[in-house]
One Martini backbone bead per residue (centre of mass of N, CA, C, O) as a GRO file, in nm:
protein
  265
    1MET     BB    1   2.851   2.386   2.197
    2GLU     BB    2   2.858   2.128   1.997
    3GLN     BB    3   3.013   2.057   1.714
    4PRO     BB    4   2.960   1.949   1.415
    5THR     BB    5   3.023   1.676   1.217
    6TRP     BB    6   3.195   1.594   0.902
    7THR     BB    7   3.191   1.399   0.647
    8LYS     BB    8   3.393   1.221   0.380
    9THR     BB    9   3.111   1.161   0.223
   10ILE     BB   10   2.978   1.032  -0.083
   11GLY     BB   11   2.703   1.004  -0.265
   12ARG     BB   12   2.567   0.726  -0.466
   13VAL     BB   13   2.425   0.575  -0.708
   14ALA     BB   14   2.317   0.229  -0.781
   15PHE     BB   15   2.412   0.326  -1.070
   16ILE     BB   16   2.563   0.406  -1.390
   17ASN     BB   17   2.490   0.726  -1.434
   18CYS     BB   18   2.765   0.813  -1.239
   19ASP     BB   19   3.041   0.693  -1.330
   20PRO     BB   20   3.197   0.947  -1.447
   21LEU     BB   21   3.223   1.071  -1.144
   22PHE     BB   22   3.336   0.792  -0.970
   23HIS     BB   23   3.573   0.697  -1.118
   24ASN     BB   24   3.848   0.700  -0.938
   25ILE     BB   25   3.824   0.855  -0.696
   26SER     BB   26   3.946   1.011  -0.457
   27LYS     BB   27   4.066   0.881  -0.146
   28GLU     BB   28   3.950   1.113   0.033
   29TRP     BB   29   3.681   0.960  -0.042
   30ASN     BB   30   3.387   0.834   0.052
   31ILE     BB   31   3.143   0.581  -0.050
   32LEU     BB   32   2.781   0.593  -0.081
   33SER     BB   33   2.568   0.335  -0.181
   34ALA     BB   34   2.237   0.406  -0.330
   35PRO     BB   35   1.940   0.467  -0.376
   36PRO     BB   36   1.807   0.763  -0.451
   37SER     BB   37   1.591   0.783  -0.215
   38TRP     BB   38   1.798   0.721   0.015
   39LEU     BB   39   1.992   0.967  -0.017
   40THR     BB   40   1.817   1.180   0.107
   41GLY     BB   41   1.845   1.078   0.400
   42HIS     BB   42   2.154   1.085   0.417
   43VAL     BB   43   2.181   1.389   0.390
   44LEU     BB   44   1.992   1.479   0.623
   45ARG     BB   45   2.181   1.296   0.835
   46LYS     BB   46   2.495   1.323   0.750
   47ASP     BB   47   2.626   1.070   0.594
   48CYS     BB   48   2.656   1.292   0.367
   49ILE     BB   49   2.748   1.589   0.197
   50LEU     BB   50   2.669   1.456  -0.083
   51ALA     BB   51   2.411   1.397  -0.347
   52PRO     BB   52   2.220   1.216  -0.560
   53ILE     BB   53   1.882   1.304  -0.627
   54PRO     BB   54   1.574   1.336  -0.671
   55ALA     BB   55   1.420   1.610  -0.786
   56ALA     BB   56   1.157   1.567  -0.617
   57ASP     BB   57   1.306   1.569  -0.340
   58TYR     BB   58   1.401   1.855  -0.348
   59ALA     BB   59   1.119   1.983  -0.347
   60LYS     BB   60   1.042   1.861  -0.064
   61HIS     BB   61   1.351   1.976   0.068
   62SER     BB   62   1.424   2.289   0.000
   63ASP     BB   63   1.453   2.405   0.300
   64GLU     BB   64   1.734   2.210   0.349
   65LEU     BB   65   1.842   2.241   0.045
   66TYR     BB   66   2.098   2.243  -0.192
   67LEU     BB   67   2.218   2.307  -0.490
   68LEU     BB   68   2.448   2.195  -0.730
   69PRO     BB   69   2.656   2.283  -0.966
   70GLU     BB   70   2.689   2.132  -1.309
   71ILE     BB   71   2.549   1.869  -1.177
   72GLY     BB   72   2.388   1.555  -1.294
   73ILE     BB   73   2.084   1.387  -1.432
   74GLY     BB   74   2.040   1.365  -1.788
   75SER     BB   75   1.832   1.446  -2.086
   76GLN     BB   76   1.813   1.480  -2.459
   77GLY     BB   77   1.568   1.286  -2.450
   78GLU     BB   78   1.672   1.001  -2.460
   79VAL     BB   79   1.758   0.782  -2.176
   80GLY     BB   80   1.703   0.445  -2.153
   81SER     BB   81   1.640   0.437  -1.802
   82VAL     BB   82   1.324   0.549  -1.841
   83LEU     BB   83   1.063   0.310  -1.846
   84LEU     BB   84   0.772   0.199  -2.016
   85PHE     BB   85   0.600  -0.096  -1.975
   86GLY     BB   86   0.407  -0.308  -2.215
   87ALA     BB   87   0.155  -0.492  -2.397
   88VAL     BB   88   0.038  -0.203  -2.422
   89PRO     BB   89  -0.050   0.089  -2.478
   90LEU     BB   90  -0.100   0.361  -2.289
   91SER     BB   91  -0.403   0.415  -2.388
   92SER     BB   92  -0.480   0.104  -2.267
   93MET     BB   93  -0.417   0.164  -1.985
   94LYS     BB   94  -0.512   0.121  -1.621
   95THR     BB   95  -0.233   0.008  -1.502
   96ILE     BB   96   0.058   0.099  -1.288
   97ALA     BB   97   0.370   0.010  -1.189
   98LEU     BB   98   0.564   0.138  -0.919
   99PRO     BB   99   0.853   0.233  -0.800
  100SER     BB  100   1.065   0.293  -0.495
  101ASP     BB  101   1.353   0.444  -0.627
  102SER     BB  102   1.192   0.709  -0.778
  103ALA     BB  103   1.032   1.012  -0.766
  104THR     BB  104   1.072   1.144  -1.044
  105SER     BB  105   0.954   0.929  -1.239
  106VAL     BB  106   0.676   0.930  -1.111
  107ALA     BB  107   0.610   1.231  -1.148
  108LEU     BB  108   0.649   1.234  -1.453
  109LEU     BB  109   0.442   1.024  -1.537
  110LYS     BB  110   0.194   1.162  -1.409
  111HIS     BB  111   0.221   1.420  -1.575
  112LEU     BB  112   0.203   1.302  -1.860
  113ILE     BB  113  -0.075   1.165  -1.819
  114SER     BB  114  -0.231   1.418  -1.743
  115GLU     BB  115  -0.170   1.574  -2.013
  116LYS     BB  116  -0.333   1.340  -2.178
  117GLY     BB  117  -0.608   1.268  -2.012
  118LEU     BB  118  -0.557   1.019  -1.832
  119SER     BB  119  -0.665   0.733  -1.663
  120MET     BB  120  -0.504   0.607  -1.353
  121ASN     BB  121  -0.371   0.328  -1.187
  122TYR     BB  122  -0.158   0.287  -0.900
  123ILE     BB  123   0.123   0.054  -0.810
  124PRO     BB  124   0.311   0.008  -0.552
  125THR     BB  125   0.649  -0.134  -0.584
  126GLY     BB  126   0.882  -0.327  -0.665
  127PRO     BB  127   1.174  -0.337  -0.894
  128ASP     BB  128   1.016  -0.585  -1.083
  129TYR     BB  129   0.925  -0.688  -1.378
  130ASP     BB  130   0.753  -0.948  -1.339
  131SER     BB  131   0.576  -0.852  -1.094
  132MET     BB  132   0.465  -0.595  -1.228
  133MET     BB  133   0.332  -0.734  -1.484
  134ALA     BB  134   0.138  -0.910  -1.299
  135LEU     BB  135  -0.020  -0.645  -1.174
  136ALA     BB  136  -0.006  -0.485  -1.458
  137ASP     BB  137  -0.005  -0.321  -1.765
  138GLY     BB  138   0.235  -0.156  -1.634
  139ALA     BB  139   0.597  -0.055  -1.610
  140LEU     BB  140   0.824   0.120  -1.407
  141LEU     BB  141   1.169   0.178  -1.496
  142ILE     BB  142   1.507   0.214  -1.371
  143GLY     BB  143   1.805   0.206  -1.479
  144ASP     BB  144   1.945  -0.097  -1.502
  145ARG     BB  145   1.669  -0.240  -1.519
  146ALA     BB  146   1.576  -0.098  -1.777
  147LEU     BB  147   1.808  -0.177  -1.964
  148GLU     BB  148   1.775  -0.489  -1.930
  149ALA     BB  149   1.474  -0.510  -2.014
  150ALA     BB  150   1.513  -0.385  -2.298
  151LYS     BB  151   1.701  -0.609  -2.398
  152GLU     BB  152   1.488  -0.850  -2.347
  153PHE     BB  153   1.209  -0.641  -2.403
  154PRO     BB  154   1.172  -0.432  -2.656
  155GLU     BB  155   0.854  -0.465  -2.726
  156MET     BB  156   0.763  -0.335  -2.427
  157VAL     BB  157   0.832  -0.052  -2.501
  158GLN     BB  158   0.625   0.254  -2.466
  159MET     BB  159   0.823   0.462  -2.294
  160ASP     BB  160   1.032   0.744  -2.295
  161LEU     BB  161   1.049   0.993  -2.066
  162GLY     BB  162   1.254   1.186  -2.188
  163LEU     BB  163   1.117   1.209  -2.467
  164ALA     BB  164   0.835   1.297  -2.373
  165TRP     BB  165   0.927   1.561  -2.243
  166MET     BB  166   1.060   1.685  -2.493
  167ASN     BB  167   0.802   1.683  -2.670
  168GLN     BB  168   0.637   1.867  -2.469
  169GLU     BB  169   0.876   2.105  -2.380
  170SER     BB  170   1.152   2.143  -2.528
  171LEU     BB  171   1.323   1.989  -2.293
  172PRO     BB  172   1.520   1.880  -2.076
  173MET     BB  173   1.581   1.609  -1.842
  174ILE     BB  174   1.609   1.615  -1.481
  175PHE     BB  175   1.639   1.355  -1.253
  176GLY     BB  176   1.913   1.447  -1.111
  177VAL     BB  177   2.046   1.596  -0.807
  178PHE     BB  178   2.280   1.782  -0.639
  179VAL     BB  179   2.318   1.784  -0.279
  180ALA     BB  180   2.291   1.990   0.026
  181ARG     BB  181   2.307   2.107   0.312
  182LYS     BB  182   2.283   2.434   0.433
  183ASP     BB  183   2.512   2.361   0.677
  184THR     BB  184   2.741   2.312   0.498
  185PRO     BB  185   3.060   2.342   0.449
  186VAL     BB  186   3.179   2.500   0.176
  187GLU     BB  187   3.474   2.401   0.140
  188LEU     BB  188   3.412   2.098   0.156
  189LEU     BB  189   3.204   2.097  -0.072
  190LYS     BB  190   3.393   2.200  -0.299
  191ARG     BB  191   3.589   1.960  -0.293
  192ALA     BB  192   3.388   1.740  -0.366
  193HIS     BB  193   3.283   1.868  -0.625
  194GLN     BB  194   3.563   1.879  -0.771
  195ALA     BB  195   3.614   1.575  -0.784
  196LEU     BB  196   3.381   1.523  -0.981
  197LEU     BB  197   3.466   1.722  -1.205
  198ASP     BB  198   3.738   1.597  -1.272
  199ASN     BB  199   3.622   1.331  -1.375
  200LEU     BB  200   3.439   1.448  -1.596
  201GLU     BB  201   3.657   1.587  -1.761
  202MET     BB  202   3.806   1.326  -1.838
  203PHE     BB  203   3.570   1.182  -1.976
  204GLU     BB  204   3.523   1.408  -2.201
  205HIS     BB  205   3.863   1.427  -2.299
  206THR     BB  206   3.940   1.109  -2.242
  207PRO     BB  207   3.932   0.814  -2.400
  208GLN     BB  208   4.044   0.626  -2.174
  209LYS     BB  209   3.843   0.709  -1.955
  210ARG     BB  210   3.588   0.627  -2.103
  211ASP     BB  211   3.666   0.329  -2.131
  212ASP     BB  212   3.700   0.271  -1.829
  213VAL     BB  213   3.406   0.329  -1.754
  214ILE     BB  214   3.275   0.120  -1.938
  215GLN     BB  215   3.417  -0.125  -1.816
  216TRP     BB  216   3.302  -0.083  -1.532
  217SER     BB  217   3.001  -0.101  -1.617
  218MET     BB  218   3.012  -0.388  -1.738
  219ARG     BB  219   3.073  -0.532  -1.459
  220LYS     BB  220   2.765  -0.422  -1.350
  221SER     BB  221   2.650  -0.543  -1.622
  222ASP     BB  222   2.482  -0.668  -1.936
  223LEU     BB  223   2.631  -0.461  -2.111
  224SER     BB  224   2.765  -0.332  -2.377
  225HIS     BB  225   2.990  -0.125  -2.507
  226GLU     BB  226   2.802  -0.003  -2.719
  227ARG     BB  227   2.562   0.065  -2.530
  228LEU     BB  228   2.724   0.246  -2.330
  229ASP     BB  229   2.823   0.452  -2.532
  230GLN     BB  230   2.536   0.542  -2.596
  231TYR     BB  231   2.433   0.608  -2.309
  232TYR     BB  232   2.665   0.841  -2.270
  233GLY     BB  233   2.472   1.016  -2.474
  234GLU     BB  234   2.190   1.018  -2.329
  235VAL     BB  235   2.351   1.062  -2.071
  236PHE     BB  236   2.420   1.331  -1.836
  237ASN     BB  237   2.629   1.543  -1.592
  238ARG     BB  238   2.633   1.819  -1.740
  239LEU     BB  239   2.522   2.150  -1.662
  240ASN     BB  240   2.328   2.392  -1.811
  241GLN     BB  241   2.097   2.630  -1.867
  242HIS     BB  242   1.912   2.453  -2.040
  243HIS     BB  243   1.887   2.230  -1.829
  244LEU     BB  244   1.774   2.412  -1.603
  245ASP     BB  245   1.513   2.480  -1.747
  246GLY     BB  246   1.408   2.190  -1.727
  247LEU     BB  247   1.417   2.165  -1.423
  248PHE     BB  248   1.233   2.408  -1.348
  249ALA     BB  249   0.986   2.301  -1.500
  250PHE     BB  250   0.952   2.042  -1.337
  251LEU     BB  251   0.931   2.165  -1.052
  252SER     BB  252   0.678   2.336  -1.123
  253LYS     BB  253   0.479   2.132  -1.279
  254ALA     BB  254   0.522   1.845  -1.121
  255CYS     BB  255   0.605   1.962  -0.807
  256LYS     BB  256   0.511   2.257  -0.718
  257LEU     BB  257   0.726   2.464  -0.689
  258PRO     BB  258   0.699   2.801  -0.546
  259HIS     BB  259   1.014   2.840  -0.604
  260GLU     BB  260   1.328   2.906  -0.641
  261PRO     BB  261   1.603   2.757  -0.666
  262LEU     BB  262   1.893   2.678  -0.461
  263PHE     BB  263   2.232   2.751  -0.442
  264ALA     BB  264   2.537   2.723  -0.284
  265TRP     BB  265   2.686   2.925  -0.541
   0.00000   0.00000   0.00000
């Protein structure tokens, strides 16, 4: 039987929330950039050996995927880039437009609204602020689009989902998890994982590296150095056990995962 071949490609979300992991990564690795929900399919098809995907997508495909330790996309309270916009408060909304690019944020919003005992109609659509607000009372946006809409329309932000989860559960919210197929060669996977960790270590401990990442992010967004410096305090990529407690609570309560998540090692 022909042995499967494995690419030396790492998937990355097409948002700035993983820039500390990917800035100037070793040229040993190719990078495939795509929206979070697309990366799930890329990993399953072996287009990349690992990638950050929506935590809700891991729950859906947990029979095929392992979680990778130590890294993810999370917030301890305000996340700044997963926001519900609206001209009226959430309690007055009847319809919310939902984006197509992140299953986690959609699952989290529906869970939070259900816990509040509110009735809501949801309208799936493309992630564009103007068209979403024309369709519904509220609009859920994530990533760079949420950051930029909040800068332009700060009075329209009705809920930061990371903060809402923290207030409800007293736990951090992990929006994205790094995953790999369960049949991925472990040694290759560990090398790719270590390349990301090396970058993160430099970002955390080297002021010049942090500034380089912020400058890189500025070139890809309309956000100021000050706002991005703040953002990389709201969003983090290194996970500890407390963060994992938040992840496991989300997977169980919002995604109804019936078993413990499994890590690659």
